[in-house]
C-alpha positions in Angstrom: -0.3 -2.1 23.3 1.3 -4.4 20.8 3.6 -4.0 17.8 1.3 -4.3 14.8 1.5 -4.7 11.0 -1.3 -2.9 9.1 -1.6 -3.9 5.5 -3.9 -4.2 2.5 -6.0 -7.4 2.2 -7.0 -6.8 -1.4 -5.3 -5.1 -4.4 -4.4 -1.9 -2.5 -6.3 1.4 -2.0 -8.2 -0.1 0.9 -7.9 3.1 3.1 -4.8 2.1 5.0 -3.6 5.7 5.2 -6.6 6.8 7.3 -6.4 3.7 9.6 -2.6 4.1 10.2 -3.1 7.8 10.9 -6.0 7.0 13.3 -4.0 4.3 15.2 -0.7 6.1 15.2 -1.9 8.4 18.0 -1.2 5.3 20.3 2.2 4.4 18.8 5.7 5.8 19.2 6.9 4.8 15.7 5.3 4.1 12.3 7.5 2.3 9.8 6.9 2.0 6.1 8.5 -1.2 4.9 8.1 -1.5 1.1 7.0 0.1 -2.2 7.8 3.5 -3.6 6.0 6.8 -4.4 3.6 5.0 -6.7 1.5 4.1 -3.6 -0.4 7.0 -2.1 -2.1 7.1 1.3 -4.8 9.8 1.6 -5.6 11.2 5.0 -8.3 13.8 5.7 -8.0 15.9 8.9 -10.9 18.4 9.0 -10.8 20.3 5.7 -7.1 19.4 5.1 -6.3 16.6 2.7 -2.8 14.9 2.8 -1.6 12.6 0.1 1.5 10.7 1.4 3.5 8.8 -1.1 6.7 7.8 0.7 6.4 9.2 4.3 4.4 7.0 6.7 1.0 8.4 7.9 2.3 8.7 11.4 4.1 11.9 10.4 0.8 13.7 10.9 0.9 13.0 14.7 3.3 15.3 16.6 6.0 13.4 18.4 5.5 10.2 16.4 8.6 9.0 14.6 8.0 8.2 11.0 10.5 5.7 9.5 11.1 4.9 5.8 12.5 1.3 6.0 15.1 -0.4 3.9 12.5 -2.2 1.8 11.3 1.1 0.3 12.7 2.5 -2.9 13.1 6.3 -2.8 12.9 9.0 -5.4 14.7 11.9 -3.7 12.9 14.5 -5.8 9.5 13.0 -4.9 10.5 12.8 -1.2 11.8 16.4 -1.1 8.5 17.5 -2.7 6.5 15.6 -0.1 8.6 17.0 2.7 8.0 20.5 1.4 4.2 20.1 1.2 4.1 18.8 4.8 6.3 21.5 6.1 4.1 24.1 4.4 1.2 22.6 6.3 3.0 23.1 9.6 4.3 19.5 10.1 7.8 19.3 11.7 9.0 16.7 9.3 12.8 16.9 10.0 12.4 16.2 13.7 10.1 13.2 13.1 11.4 11.5 9.9 14.1 8.8 9.7 15.3 7.3 6.4 17.0 3.9 6.2 20.6 4.0 4.9 19.9 0.7 3.2 16.9 1.9 1.1 17.6 2.0 -2.6 17.5 5.2 -4.7 15.4 5.8 -7.8 16.9 7.9 -10.6 15.2 9.6 -13.6 16.6 7.0 -16.0 14.7 4.3 -14.1 11.5 5.9 -15.4 12.9 5.7 -18.9 13.7 2.0 -18.5 10.1 1.4 -17.3 8.5 3.2 -20.1 10.6 1.3 -22.6 9.5 -2.0 -21.1 5.9 -1.1 -21.0 5.8 0.0 -24.6 7.5 -3.1 -26.1 5.3 -4.6 -28.8 5.9 -8.2 -27.6 5.1 -7.5 -23.9 1.7 -7.5 -22.1 1.5 -4.1 -20.4 1.3 -4.4 -16.6 -0.2 -0.9 -16.2 2.5 0.5 -14.0 2.7 4.1 -12.9 6.0 4.5 -14.8 7.7 6.1 -11.8 10.8 3.8 -12.0 9.8 1.6 -9.1 10.3 -1.8 -10.8 13.6 -0.9 -12.5 15.0 0.3 -9.2 14.1 -3.0 -7.6 15.6 -4.8 -10.6 18.9 -3.0 -9.9 18.6 -3.9 -6.2 18.2 -7.6 -7.0 20.9 -7.4 -9.7 23.3 -6.0 -7.0 24.1 -2.9 -9.0 21.7 -0.5 -7.2 22.6 2.6 -5.2 21.4 2.9 -1.6 20.9 6.0 0.6 24.1 5.2 2.4 25.9 5.4 -1.0 24.1 8.6 -1.9 25.2 10.4 1.2 28.8 9.1 1.0 31.1 11.9 -0.3 33.6 9.5 -1.7 31.7 6.5 -3.2 28.6 8.0 -4.8 29.9 9.4 -8.0 31.8 6.3 -9.0 28.8 4.1 -8.4 26.5 6.5 -10.2 28.7 6.6 -13.3 28.9 2.8 -13.5 25.1 2.6 -13.2 24.7 5.3 -15.9 26.9 3.2 -18.3 24.4 0.3 -17.9 21.5 2.6 -18.7 23.2 4.2 -21.7 23.8 0.8 -23.1 20.2 -0.1 -22.6 19.0 3.2 -24.2 21.2 2.5 -27.2 19.9 -1.0 -27.6 16.3 0.1 -27.5 16.9 3.2 -29.6 15.6 5.5 -27.0 15.4 9.0 -28.4 14.9 10.7 -25.0 18.0 12.7 -24.1 19.2 12.1 -20.5 21.6 14.6 -19.0 23.5 12.3 -16.6 25.7 15.1 -15.3 22.7 17.3 -14.5 21.1 14.5 -12.6 24.4 14.0 -10.6 24.4 17.6 -9.6 20.7 17.6 -8.7 21.2 14.5 -6.5 24.1 16.1 -4.7 21.8 18.9 -3.7 19.2 16.4 -2.5 21.9 14.7 -0.4 22.7 17.8 1.6 19.1 18.1 2.7 18.4 14.4 3.3 21.7 13.4 5.0 20.6 14.5 8.6 17.6 12.1 8.4 19.5 9.1 7.0 20.4 6.4 9.6 20.5 2.7 10.4 16.8 2.5 10.8 16.7 -1.2 11.6 18.9 -0.7 14.6 16.8 2.3 15.6 13.5 0.4 15.4 14.8 -2.7 17.2 16.3 -0.6 20.0 13.0 1.2 20.3 11.1 -2.1 20.7 13.6 -3.3 23.3 13.0 0.0 25.2 9.3 -0.7 25.3 8.3 1.6 22.5 5.2 0.7 20.4 5.7 0.3 16.7 3.2 0.1 13.8 4.4 -1.3 10.5 2.7 0.3 7.5 2.3 -1.7 4.2 1.8 -0.1 0.8 -0.4 -1.5 -2.0 -2.1 -4.8 -1.0 -1.4 -8.5 -0.7 -2.8 -9.4 -4.1 -0.1 -7.1 -5.6 2.7 -9.0 -3.7 5.5 -10.0 -6.0 5.4 -13.6 -4.8 1.7 -14.1 -3.8 -0.2 -11.7 -5.9 -1.7 -12.1 -9.4 1.7 -12.3 -11.1 2.8 -10.7 -13.4 0.2 -8.0 -12.7 1.8 -7.2 -9.4 4.1 -4.7 -7.8 7.9 -5.2 -7.4 8.0 -5.8 -3.6 6.6 -8.0 -0.9 3.4 -6.2 0.1 2.4 -9.0 2.4 3.1 -9.3 6.2 6.4 -11.1 5.6 7.7 -8.0 3.9 7.6 -6.1 7.2 10.4 -8.1 8.7 12.7 -7.9 5.7 11.7 -4.4 4.8 12.1 -3.0 8.2 14.9 -5.2 9.6 12.9 -6.7 12.5 12.6 -10.3 13.6 9.1 -12.0 13.3 9.1 -12.5 17.1 8.8 -8.7 17.5 5.4 -8.7 15.8 2.3 -9.1 18.1 -0.5 -8.7 15.6 -1.4 -8.4 11.9 -4.3 -6.3 10.8 -5.8 -6.6 7.3 -7.6 -3.6 5.8 -10.4 -4.3 3.3 -13.1 -2.3 1.6 -16.7 -3.4 2.0 -16.4 -4.1 -1.8 -13.2 -4.4 -3.8 -11.2 -2.3 -6.3 -8.2 -2.7 -8.6 -6.0 -0.3 -10.5 -4.3 -1.2 -13.8 -4.4 -4.4 -15.8 -4.8 -7.9 -14.5 -7.6 -10.4 -13.7 -10.4 -9.3 -11.4 -13.0 -12.1 -10.9 -15.7 -10.1 -9.1 -15.4 -7.0 -11.3 -18.6 -5.0 -11.9 -19.0 -3.8 -15.4 -21.3 -1.1 -16.7 -23.5 1.4 -14.9 -23.4 -0.2 -11.4 -19.6 -0.2 -11.5 -19.7 3.5 -12.4 -22.1 4.1 -9.5 -19.8 2.6 -6.9 -16.8 4.3 -8.4 -18.5 7.7 -8.1 -19.9 7.0 -4.6 -16.5 5.8 -3.4 -14.5 8.4 -5.3 -12.5 5.6 -6.7 -9.7 7.4 -8.4 -6.0 7.0 -7.7 -4.6 9.4 -5.1 -1.3 9.6 -6.9 -2.2 9.0 -10.6 -5.9 10.0 -10.7 -6.6 6.8 -12.7 -10.2 5.4 -12.3 -10.2 2.2 -10.2 -12.0 -0.9 -11.4 -14.7 -1.8 -8.9 -16.1 -5.2 -7.8 -18.1 -7.0 -5.2 -16.5 -8.2 -2.0 -14.5 -11.4 -2.8 -14.6 -14.0 0.0 -12.2 -16.5 -1.6 -9.6 -13.7 -2.2 -9.9 -12.6 1.4 -9.5 -16.1 2.7 -6.4 -16.4 0.6 -4.8 -13.2 1.8 -5.8 -14.1 5.4 -3.9 -17.4 5.0 -0.8 -15.6 3.5 -0.7 -13.0 6.3 -2.3 -14.6 9.3 -4.8 -11.8 10.0 -5.8 -11.4 13.6 -8.5 -8.9 12.7 -10.0 -7.2 9.7 -10.9 -3.6 9.2 -13.8 -2.9 6.8 -13.6 0.5 5.2 -16.1 2.5 3.0 -19.2 0.7 4.3 -21.1 3.9 3.6 -20.4 3.6 -0.2 -23.0 0.7 -0.2 -25.7 2.7 1.6 -27.9 3.3 -1.4 -27.9 -0.3 -2.8 -31.1 -2.4 -2.6 -29.1 -5.7 -3.0 -25.5 -6.4 -2.5 -23.9 -9.5 -4.2 -20.9 -11.1 -2.4 -18.6 -13.5 -4.3 -18.5 -16.6 -2.0 -16.8 -19.1 -4.3 -14.9 -19.7 -7.5 -15.5 -22.1 -10.4 -13.3 -22.9 -13.4 -14.8 -24.9 -16.2 -17.8 -25.7 -14.0 -15.7 -27.1 -11.2 -15.4 -25.5 -7.7 -11.9 -24.5 -6.7 -10.6 -23.9 -3.2 -7.1 -22.6 -3.8 -6.1 -19.4 -5.5 -4.7 -20.3 -9.0 -1.1 -19.4 -9.6 -1.3 -18.3 -13.3 -2.9 -15.3 -14.9 -4.6 -17.6 -17.4 -6.3 -19.6 -14.7 -7.4 -16.6 -12.6 -8.9 -15.1 -15.8 -11.1 -18.2 -16.2 -12.6 -17.9 -12.8 -16.4 -17.6 -12.7 -17.5 -16.1 -9.4 -20.3 -17.7 -7.4 -22.5 -15.1 -5.8 -24.8 -14.9 -2.8 -27.0 -11.8 -2.6 -27.6 -10.0 0.6 -30.3 -7.3 1.2 -29.0 -3.7 1.3 -29.9 -1.3 4.1 -31.0 1.8 2.1 -30.0 4.0 5.1 -27.1 6.3 5.7 -24.2 4.9 7.8 -21.7 7.7 7.2 -20.5 9.3 10.3 -22.1 6.9 12.7 -19.8 6.3 15.7 -21.9 3.9 17.8 -22.0 0.3 16.5 -25.5 -0.1 17.9 -26.8 2.6 15.5 -25.6 0.8 12.4 -28.6 -0.5 10.5 -29.4 -4.2 11.1 -28.9 -5.2 7.4 -25.5 -3.5 7.5 -24.5 -5.4 10.6 -25.8 -8.6 9.0 -23.6 -7.9 6.0 -20.5 -7.4 8.3 -21.3 -10.6 10.2 -21.7 -12.5 6.9 -18.2 -11.3 5.8 -16.8 -12.3 9.1 -18.3 -15.8 9.0 -17.4 -16.4 5.4 -13.8 -15.3 5.7 -13.1 -16.7 9.1 -11.6 -13.3 10.2 -13.2 -11.1 12.8 -14.4 -7.6 11.8 -12.6 -5.6 14.5 -13.2 -2.1 13.0 -15.6 -0.4 10.6 -14.8 2.8 8.7 -17.8 4.8 7.3 -16.2 8.0 6.1 -12.8 9.6 5.4 -12.5 11.5 8.7 -10.6 10.2 11.7 -13.8 10.1 13.8 -15.8 8.2 11.2 -14.5 4.9 12.6 -15.9 2.3 15.0 -13.6 -0.1 16.8 -15.7 -3.2 17.8 -15.7 -3.6 21.6 -14.3 -6.9 22.8 -12.5 -7.7 19.4 -9.0 -8.9 19.1 -8.2 -5.5 17.5 -9.5 -3.6 20.5 -7.3 -5.8 22.8 -4.2 -5.2 20.6 -4.8 -1.5 20.7 -5.4 -1.4 24.4 
């Protein structure tokens, strides 16, 4: 059994929550390394549905330690709400959850800052969830942020908090924000959060590294997807953290030499939430059909996701950035009713084929996708647990994706339940999980 990174190979919402939950049975620790409570992982266990926004999916496995790493930004109110929901479902959160003392803290005024930025007339709206994620990361990079270690410090927190409030009050005045913010009320509220969270706050990097040296098995869980990575995604329509594999090392505090395998999760098609270029997007009735069949609505926001055909050049790009050892294809069953399935196999701009992912939004928006159409299988795949029972046309589709992307398909998910998953015998993934 190896230490693995499991992350999104597209624009997020690929079904990572189910995969991490499924695999976590074989791991001792599951570590979330970036993002905030804008990224929801949905896990179905029987008739129970769990939407996890900050806490790693491993929390649903008794005895597995769930770690929120230093690269995550934490809204204590959202975290306390999530803890409460899990505890009401019988999950022993406080014995399993660890929170990095170096993770940065989101305050209500971060949401105000984000709303102001998105509403400016001279700015292209990114389509954020307005949960304060980006402004919190801004404070982190600006070296004025407040970390969990500061929050739980009886001496230093109030002084740091009031200094940060002064910055936000200045900003609110400059932008003529009419919203009234009661900074003293927020201070008292966060003091109450502190008393409940303090026992779970620790030096998580030291904890994880000691666990690895002791022979424990660790899975690192990414949020969002590679195409939303702040450096390598479709900038500026990206998130505010490194959602690619490199973010696991900085966001969890572990050296690259501790990582044994990198697994990319991809839908059998592709989706995107919010604004930004989307070369293989499907418009009209067929896009609505896939959205309905795949229940493509945000687990946190409820926003409808934009749907498109599988994008081979995009997957090749994210495989290059991350170094995927294996690929997991989810939601194969969503395509069951289609007679034909187009696959984007190339990009053209102004009639010329391009091989590299363009850096600018303007260039990506000009991409004309080149399609190859494969026959559908017109047969249900949902719930099949034996690879030999998958329809031949569906297997041909998977083999086509494997050949075109250069990454093996090591696992197929054909439903939301844990048991609706097939690990391909003899794959690299099967070896990494052995």
